[in-house]
C-alpha positions in Angstrom: 59.2 -8.7 -3.9 55.6 -9.8 -3.0 55.8 -11.0 1.0 54.2 -14.2 1.6 50.9 -12.6 3.5 50.1 -10.1 0.7 50.1 -13.4 -2.0 48.1 -15.5 0.6 45.9 -12.5 1.1 45.2 -12.6 -2.9 44.6 -15.8 -2.9 41.9 -15.5 -0.8 40.3 -13.0 -2.4 40.2 -14.7 -5.6 39.3 -18.1 -3.8 36.2 -16.0 -2.7 35.4 -14.5 -5.6 35.6 -17.5 -8.0 34.6 -20.3 -5.5 31.1 -19.3 -5.6 31.4 -19.4 -10.0 32.8 -23.1 -9.4 30.5 -25.0 -10.9 31.9 -26.3 -14.2 28.0 -28.0 -15.4 27.5 -26.3 -19.1 25.1 -23.8 -18.5 22.8 -25.0 -20.8 22.2 -28.5 -18.9 22.2 -26.6 -15.8 19.3 -28.0 -13.3 18.5 -24.3 -12.5 16.8 -24.6 -16.1 14.7 -27.7 -15.6 11.1 -27.0 -13.9 10.9 -31.0 -13.2 14.0 -30.3 -10.8 12.8 -29.5 -7.0 12.8 -26.0 -5.9 15.6 -26.0 -3.5 18.2 -27.8 -5.6 17.0 -25.2 -8.6 18.2 -22.6 -6.2 21.5 -24.1 -5.0 22.3 -25.0 -8.7 22.1 -21.8 -9.6 23.8 -20.3 -6.8 26.5 -23.0 -7.4 27.1 -21.0 -11.0 26.8 -17.8 -9.7 29.8 -15.1 -9.3 29.8 -12.6 -6.1 28.8 -10.3 -8.4 25.9 -11.5 -9.6 24.9 -12.2 -6.4 25.3 -8.8 -5.4 23.4 -7.9 -8.6 20.5 -9.9 -7.2 20.4 -7.8 -4.0 19.6 -4.2 -6.0 16.5 -3.0 -7.0 16.5 -0.2 -9.1 14.3 2.7 -9.8 12.6 2.4 -13.6 14.7 5.7 -14.6 17.7 4.0 -13.9 17.5 0.7 -15.0 18.6 1.1 -18.5 20.1 -2.2 -20.2 23.5 -1.4 -19.5 23.1 -0.4 -15.8 21.3 -4.2 -15.9 23.6 -5.9 -18.1 27.0 -4.3 -16.0 25.2 -5.2 -12.1 23.1 -8.0 -13.0 20.2 -6.0 -11.6 17.6 -8.1 -10.0 15.0 -5.8 -9.1 13.4 -2.8 -10.5 10.5 -0.9 -9.8 8.4 2.1 -9.9 8.1 5.0 -7.2 5.1 6.7 -6.4 3.9 8.6 -9.8 6.5 7.3 -11.9 5.1 5.8 -15.1 6.1 5.5 -19.0 4.6 8.0 -20.3 1.7 10.3 -18.6 -1.7 8.1 -19.3 0.1 5.3 -20.1 -1.8 2.4 -21.8 -1.4 -1.1 -20.2 0.5 -2.1 -23.7 2.8 1.0 -22.9 3.5 -0.5 -19.5 3.8 -4.2 -20.6 6.2 -2.6 -23.2 8.5 -1.2 -21.1 8.8 -3.8 -18.5 9.5 -6.3 -20.9 12.8 -4.0 -22.6 13.9 -4.6 -18.8 13.0 -8.1 -19.0 15.0 -8.7 -21.7 18.3 -6.9 -20.7 18.3 -9.0 -17.8 17.6 -12.4 -19.3 20.6 -11.3 -22.2 23.1 -11.7 -18.8 25.2 -14.7 -18.5 22.7 -16.7 -16.1 19.7 -15.1 -17.7 18.3 -14.3 -14.6 15.5 -12.7 -14.9 14.2 -9.5 -12.4 11.1 -8.9 -10.7 9.4 -5.3 -10.9 7.4 -4.1 -7.9 5.2 -0.7 -7.8 2.8 0.7 -5.3 -0.2 -0.8 -5.9 -2.3 -0.1 -2.4 -5.6 0.4 -2.9 -6.0 -1.1 -7.0 -3.1 -0.7 -9.5 -3.4 3.4 -8.1 0.0 4.3 -10.7 -1.8 3.7 -13.7 -4.5 5.5 -15.6 -8.0 4.0 -16.5 -6.8 1.5 -13.4 -9.8 0.7 -10.6 -9.2 2.7 -7.6 -10.4 0.9 -4.4 -11.0 2.7 -1.0 -8.0 3.0 0.9 -7.5 0.7 3.8 -9.0 2.9 6.2 -12.2 2.4 5.0 -11.6 -1.5 4.0 -11.6 -1.8 7.9 -14.6 -0.6 8.1 -16.4 -3.8 6.3 -15.2 -6.4 8.5 -15.5 -8.6 5.4 -12.2 -10.1 4.7 -14.1 -11.8 1.9 -14.2 -8.6 0.1 -11.0 -7.9 0.6 -9.6 -11.1 -0.9 -11.9 -10.0 -3.9 -10.0 -6.8 -3.8 -6.6 -8.4 -3.6 -7.6 -10.6 -6.8 -8.9 -7.8 -8.9 -5.9 -5.9 -8.1 -3.5 -9.0 -9.3 -5.3 -9.2 -12.6 -5.0 -5.2 -13.2 -1.3 -5.3 -12.1 -0.5 -7.9 -14.4 -2.2 -6.5 -16.7 0.8 -4.1 -17.5 3.5 -6.8 -17.0 4.1 -6.1 -13.4 4.7 -8.9 -11.2 5.4 -7.7 -8.0 2.9 -5.2 -5.3 4.4 -3.1 -2.3 1.1 -4.3 -0.6 -0.7 -4.5 1.9 0.5 -2.3 4.4 -0.5 -4.0 7.8 0.3 -1.4 10.1 -1.7 -1.1 12.9 -2.3 2.8 13.0 -2.4 4.0 16.9 -2.5 8.0 16.4 -4.4 9.4 13.5 -1.6 12.2 13.2 0.1 10.0 11.3 -0.3 10.8 7.9 0.0 7.5 6.3 -3.0 6.1 8.7 -5.4 5.6 5.7 -2.8 3.0 4.5 -3.9 1.0 8.3 -6.9 -1.3 8.4 -7.4 -0.4 12.0 -6.2 0.5 15.1 -7.1 -3.3 16.5 -4.6 -5.6 15.8 -7.6 -8.0 15.3 -9.3 -6.3 12.2 -6.2 -5.8 10.6 -5.0 -9.5 11.1 -8.0 -10.7 9.0 -7.6 -8.5 6.4 -4.2 -9.7 5.5 -6.7 -12.4 3.5 -5.7 -9.7 0.5 -2.4 -11.7 0.6 -4.4 -14.8 -0.7 -6.3 -12.6 -3.2 -3.0 -11.3 -4.5 -0.8 -14.4 -4.6 -3.2 -17.1 -4.6 -4.1 -19.4 -2.3 -1.3 -21.6 -0.1 -1.5 -25.2 -1.5 -2.5 -27.6 1.6 -0.2 -28.7 3.6 2.2 -25.5 3.0 2.3 -22.8 5.8 4.8 -19.9 6.0 6.5 -20.5 2.6 6.7 -18.3 -0.2 3.3 -18.6 -3.0 2.4 -16.9 -5.8 0.4 -19.2 -8.3 1.1 -18.1 -11.5 0.9 -15.2 -14.0 -2.7 -14.1 -12.8 -0.8 -13.3 -9.4 1.7 -11.0 -8.1 4.4 -11.2 -5.3 2.6 -9.5 -2.2 4.7 -7.4 0.5 3.7 -6.7 4.0 4.5 -3.7 5.6 6.3 -1.8 7.1 8.0 -4.5 9.4 7.5 -3.3 12.1 5.8 -0.8 14.7 4.8 1.7 11.9 1.8 2.5 13.3 2.8 3.3 16.9 5.2 6.2 16.5 5.2 9.0 19.0 2.6 11.8 18.4 1.9 9.9 14.6 5.3 11.5 12.9 6.0 9.6 10.1 9.3 7.4 10.6 9.4 8.5 14.0 10.6 6.7 17.0 7.9 3.9 18.8 8.8 3.3 22.1 7.2 0.5 23.1 7.5 -2.5 25.5 7.8 -6.5 24.1 4.3 -6.8 25.4 3.0 -4.0 23.7 5.2 -4.6 20.6 4.1 -8.5 20.1 0.8 -7.5 21.2 -0.2 -4.9 18.8 1.9 -4.5 16.3 3.7 -8.3 15.2 0.4 -9.9 15.4 -0.8 -9.5 11.7 2.8 -10.6 10.7 2.0 -14.1 12.1 -1.0 -14.3 9.7 1.1 -12.8 6.6 3.6 -15.3 6.8 1.6 -18.4 7.6 -0.3 -17.2 4.4 2.7 -17.4 2.1 3.7 -13.9 1.8 6.1 -13.2 -0.3 8.0 -10.2 0.6 8.5 -8.0 3.8 9.8 -4.3 3.6 11.0 -2.9 6.6 10.1 0.0 8.3 11.5 3.8 8.4 10.8 3.9 12.0 13.0 3.1 14.7 11.3 1.1 17.8 12.9 2.5 21.2 15.7 4.7 19.8 17.5 1.8 16.9 16.5 2.3 13.2 14.5 -0.8 12.3 16.5 -0.6 8.6 19.1 -1.9 11.5 17.4 -3.9 13.9 19.0 -7.6 13.1 17.2 -8.7 16.7 13.8 -8.4 15.1 14.6 -9.0 11.2 16.3 -11.9 11.8 16.5 -13.0 14.9 12.4 -13.0 15.3 11.4 -12.8 11.6 13.4 -15.0 9.7 14.7 -17.4 13.1 11.0 -16.9 15.1 8.4 -16.7 12.5 10.7 -19.2 9.8 9.7 -16.5 7.1 11.8 -17.8 4.0 10.9 -14.7 1.4 12.7 -11.4 0.7 13.0 -9.1 3.3 13.7 -5.3 1.6 14.5 -1.9 2.5 11.8 0.8 2.3 13.1 3.2 -0.8 16.1 4.8 0.7 16.0 3.6 3.6 19.2 2.2 4.0 20.5 5.9 3.6 17.7 7.2 6.5 19.8 4.8 9.2 22.1 7.7 9.6 21.4 11.6 10.3 21.8 13.3 8.2 20.7 10.7 5.4 23.8 9.1 3.4 25.8 10.6 6.0 27.8 7.6 6.5 26.7 5.3 3.7 29.0 2.4 4.3 28.1 2.3 8.1 24.5 2.3 7.0 24.7 -0.4 3.9 27.0 -3.0 7.0 24.0 -2.5 9.5 20.9 -2.9 7.0 22.7 -6.4 5.5 24.0 -7.7 8.5 20.5 -6.8 10.1 18.9 -9.3 7.4 18.0 -6.9 4.5 18.0 -9.2 1.4 16.8 -6.4 -1.4 18.1 -2.8 -1.4 15.2 -0.6 -2.6 16.5 2.5 -4.6 20.1 4.6 -4.7 21.2 7.6 -5.1 24.6 6.2 -6.8 24.2 2.1 -8.2 27.9 2.1 -8.3 28.8 3.5 -5.4 26.4 0.9 -3.6 27.5 -2.2 -5.6 31.3 -1.0 -4.8 30.5 -0.5 -1.4 28.6 -3.7 -1.0 31.5 -5.9 -2.8 34.5 -4.0 -0.8 32.7 -5.1 2.8 31.9 -8.6 1.8 36.0 -8.7 0.0 37.2 -7.7 3.3 35.1 -10.0 5.3 33.1 -7.3 7.3 29.7 -8.6 5.6 29.7 -12.5 5.9 29.3 -14.5 2.5 26.7 -16.5 4.4 25.0 -13.3 4.5 24.8 -12.7 1.0 24.1 -16.2 -0.2 20.9 -16.1 2.6 19.6 -13.2 1.0 20.2 -14.3 -2.3 18.9 -17.4 -1.8 15.5 -16.1 -1.0 15.8 -13.9 -3.8 15.4 -17.1 -6.2 13.3 -19.0 -4.2 10.6 -16.1 -4.4 11.4 -15.7 -8.4 11.5 -19.7 -9.2 8.3 -20.3 -6.7 6.6 -17.2 -9.1 7.6 -19.2 -12.2 9.9 -16.2 -13.7 12.2 -18.6 -15.3 10.1 -20.4 -17.3 7.7 -17.3 -18.3 9.5 -14.2 -17.7 8.0 -12.1 -20.5 4.6 -10.2 -20.3 2.1 -10.3 -23.0 -1.5 -8.0 -23.5 -3.9 -10.6 -22.7 -5.1 -9.0 -19.6 -5.4 -5.7 -20.9 -8.6 -5.4 -21.0 -9.0 -6.4 -17.1 -7.6 -3.0 -16.4 -10.2 -0.6 -15.3 -12.7 -3.1 -16.1 -16.4 -3.1 -15.4 -16.6 -6.2 -12.9 -13.8 -4.4 -10.9 -15.7 -1.2 -10.9 -18.6 -3.1 -9.7 -16.4 -4.6 -7.1 -15.3 -1.4 -6.1 -18.8 0.3 -5.8 -19.6 -3.0 -3.4 -16.6 -1.9 -0.9 -17.6 1.9 -0.9 -21.1 0.9 0.2 -19.9 -1.1 2.9 -17.3 1.1 3.9 -19.5 4.3 4.7 -20.3 4.8 8.4 -23.4 6.5 9.2 -22.5 8.8 12.2 -25.6 10.7 12.5 -29.1 10.3 10.9 -31.5 13.2 12.2 -31.8 14.7 15.9 -33.6 11.2 16.8 -34.8 7.9 15.6 -38.1 8.7 14.4 -37.1 11.7 12.4 -33.8 10.0 10.2 -32.9 12.1 7.4 -31.4 9.1 5.4 -32.0 7.4 3.2 -32.9 10.3 1.3 -35.9 10.3 -1.4 -34.8 10.5 -5.2 -37.9 12.6 -6.4 -37.8 16.0 -4.8 -37.9 19.2 -6.5 -34.6 20.9 -6.4 -32.1 19.7 -4.0 -28.4 20.8 -3.8 -25.2 19.5 -4.1 -22.5 21.8 -2.7 -18.5 21.3 -0.8 -15.1 21.0 -2.5 -15.4 17.1 -2.6 -18.3 16.8 -4.0 -17.4 17.1 -8.4 -13.4 16.2 -7.4 -12.3 12.6 -8.1 -8.5 13.1 -7.0 -10.0 14.3 -3.6 -12.1 11.2 -3.7 -9.2 9.1 -4.1 -6.5 10.6 -1.9 -2.9 10.1 -1.9 -1.3 7.1 -3.6 -3.3 7.9 -6.6 -1.5 8.6 -10.3 1.0 10.6 -8.1 2.7 9.6 -4.9 0.9 12.6 -3.0 -2.3 12.6 -5.0 -4.3 14.7 -7.3 -6.5 17.9 -7.4 -8.4 17.6 -10.3 -11.2 15.3 -12.3 -9.0 14.6 -15.3 -6.5 12.5 -13.1 -8.3 9.0 -14.4 -11.3 7.5 -14.7 -14.3 7.4 -12.6 -17.1 8.7 -11.3 -17.4 11.8 -8.9 -20.2 11.8 -6.2 -22.0 14.5 -8.2 -21.9 12.8 -10.8 -23.5 9.8 -9.2 -26.1 11.8 -7.9 -27.4 12.7 -11.0 -27.1 9.2 -12.0 -29.6 8.1 -9.4 -31.9 11.0 -8.6 -35.3 10.8 -10.3 -35.0 12.6 -13.8 -37.5 15.3 -12.7 -35.2 16.0 -10.0 -33.4 19.2 -10.5 -29.8 19.0 -9.0 -28.2 22.1 -8.3 -24.4 22.0 -7.8 -22.5 25.2 -5.8 -19.0 24.1 -4.6 -19.3 27.2 -1.8 -22.4 28.8 -2.0 -23.4 31.8 0.0 -26.4 32.0 2.6 -28.1 34.4 0.0 -28.0 32.0 -2.6 -29.5 28.8 0.1 -32.1 30.8 1.4 -33.3 31.6 -2.0 -33.2 29.2 -3.9 -35.9 26.5 -1.9 -33.9 23.3 -1.9 -35.6 20.1 -0.5 -32.5 19.5 0.6 -28.7 19.3 0.8 -25.7 16.8 0.0 -22.7 18.8 1.5 -19.2 16.7 1.0 -15.8 18.0 2.4 -13.0 16.7 3.8 -9.3 16.7 3.6 -7.1 17.4 0.2 -4.8 14.5 -0.7 -1.7 13.4 1.1 1.1 10.8 1.6 3.8 9.7 4.0 5.5 12.8 5.6 3.4 15.6 4.4 0.3 13.9 5.9 0.8 14.4 9.4 -1.1 16.8 10.8 -0.9 18.0 14.8 -5.0 19.8 14.2 -6.6 17.2 12.1 -8.9 20.4 11.5 -11.2 20.4 7.8 -9.4 23.2 6.1 -12.0 26.3 4.9 -14.0 26.8 3.2 -15.1 23.2 4.5 -16.5 24.5 7.9 -18.1 27.5 6.3 -19.8 25.6 3.5 -21.2 23.8 6.1 -22.4 26.6 8.5 -23.9 28.5 5.0 -26.2 25.4 4.0 -26.8 23.3 7.2 -28.0 26.3 9.1 -30.6 26.4 6.4 -31.7 23.4 4.6 -32.3 19.8 5.7 -28.3 18.6 5.2 -26.0 15.5 5.1 -22.6 16.0 5.2 -20.1 13.3 4.0 -16.7 13.4 5.3 -14.1 12.6 2.8 -10.5 11.7 4.9 -8.0 9.6 5.3 -8.9 9.2 9.3 -11.1 10.9 11.8 -10.8 14.8 11.6 -12.5 17.4 13.8 -15.9 17.2 13.7 -17.2 18.0 17.3 -18.1 21.6 16.8 -20.2 20.7 13.5 -22.3 17.6 14.8 -25.0 19.6 16.3 -25.3 21.8 13.5 -25.9 18.8 10.9 -28.9 16.5 10.3 -27.0 13.6 9.1 -23.0 12.8 8.9 -21.4 9.9 6.8 -17.7 9.2 7.2 -16.6 8.2 3.7 -13.0 8.2 3.9 -11.4 7.9 0.8 -13.6 5.5 -1.4 -11.9 5.7 -4.8 -12.9 6.4 -8.2 -16.1 5.0 -7.6 -18.4 7.4 -6.2 -21.4 5.8 -7.0 -21.0 3.4 -4.2 -21.6 6.3 -1.7 -24.6 7.5 -3.9 -26.2 4.1 -3.5 -26.4 4.1 0.4 -27.2 8.0 0.3 -30.4 7.1 -1.6 -31.7 3.7 -0.1 -30.4 1.5 -3.0 -28.4 -0.6 -0.2 -28.6 0.3 3.7 -25.4 1.7 6.1 -23.8 -1.4 7.4 -20.3 0.1 8.4 -18.8 0.2 11.5 -16.1 2.1 12.5 -12.6 0.4 12.9 -11.1 3.4 14.7 -12.2 5.5 17.5 -13.4 9.0 16.4 -11.9 11.5 18.7 -13.5 14.6 20.4 -10.3 16.6 20.7 -6.6 16.2 19.7 -5.9 16.5 23.2 -6.9 13.0 23.6 -4.7 11.3 21.5 -3.4 8.8 21.1 -6.9 7.3 22.3 -7.6 3.8 21.3 -10.4 1.2 22.2 -9.5 -0.6 25.7 -7.4 2.7 27.0 -8.8 3.1 30.4 -9.4 7.3 29.6 -11.7 6.3 26.5 -14.1 9.3 26.1 -14.6 9.1 22.1 -16.9 11.3 19.9 -18.2 8.0 18.0 -16.6 5.0 19.4 -14.8 1.9 17.8 -17.2 -0.3 16.7 -20.2 2.7 16.5 -22.1 2.7 13.2 -26.3 3.5 12.3 -28.0 1.4 9.9 -30.3 1.8 8.0 -32.5 -0.8 5.8 -32.4 -0.3 1.7 -35.4 1.6 0.2 -35.3 1.5 -3.5 -38.8 2.8 -3.6 -38.1 6.5 -2.3 
């Protein structure tokens, strides 16, 4: 015979599952479908129609390859995404992207409640996963410009190119304050100075649109030409020990609030729709499990009303080894305040485990409701319920001329002139366009993949010229010099070649090879061979300017005295013409370092304001030149 306690327990579970869908209002007349109803009314109405399963499905974001019609309809999935390099087909067109996203969206709309999915992608320096998109300089270069309006315009252009492919959500901007260039994600950070990072949050209204007057801190996305943005990675990701990716940030509350937190105030005030949590730990506690900061500070103190999303498999990484105790990790992350789970090695396991913990009242239903309310708020605000399907109306914006010209402007403004001749009276730059014969050398002079860096077409970047459409620095030099000037390209010339060729001057382009998180961490920050040898062979025999392509300051002290001019070009992206424009005087050098350039790695971490501050080039340094188009 069934015991009374068992009966009551079963009844309680039934009521838990059924009460969330207790609204008997016909779905055809449901208030959530009426755009004239107030936002909060629509949210509450839709939630009153949702079962537990439908709510939990909204909290799950699956990778594109797993976003099948069956998975979406079975689990009521709320979001899908492309990881780095995850594309419908190689070199996919805007039309192919739209077709893929719409197929996923149709599956979501065919579910009982017809809740649209939101599709996310890493668009961290333009729409960087997509062939023929405009690739802008990485953030390390944009910080140098100190131009929030430029960054806002880049956000506007990026939003159009992302929407051209049917995607509505970008995992950008990264507002980390990188305090140690040994970190392999330092190029995703605008600066070591939080004030400069705060200024650069102006990219958020570029991506999402300007907040209506009178609104503050409420998620906002202004229609089909804009995208939901994501401030990341909350919080302290740029302060880990020795710059190791996803490591531990050891810092007191004054340091945390004074260095790593300020940009989040700005992001929330500007209406950022989502915030991504960092893989890293803070004083030993994984950020994905940090309830005090996610719920206590971000949601309650800053009054953030949008979505808190995990990083990819970030919940799995709460334990060591990864996924060792997934139930514990899920409990820790969801109760800490994470609303959406990015990626899962097993969607069925995730849904079943989450369902079990809610039914056993380990995870309170109010926490689930909070998460779903936030997710729906963003979807309603974006207009996804009224206009869920993508079309081809913006296809011509992908890699368009206007955006490439904007990227060239960004490149020009991001260049930092570190040395220009042995003294101010004998500058090498700007270079004369008219000369008998000039040499262009170096591993990075004719390599679009190196020029763009990591997070370009693939996660870690590529060594290639056919990865996408763009202009290499060599091509830009050829475009810029006088037609009578002979340009000789030799990637790695020996001294005999240089000595016997009688060049007027040389442009040497060297630097780091592409990398992204984890793989980019470095303990020595040296430029690999043959870069140093090329500098030695060329610059010892002919007047030369060295252009450094890198995601951070690198070891240059041994070479500075041996070169005539030195330019930090960071990771300029597809528009190499911007480099040539400034080298040859079409525009002047204006960039100022947004990062301290160290002498030796033994000094690291070293940041502006430190008591022991003895850099090779200090924060804010940058020589200037005036345009001289007549050269």
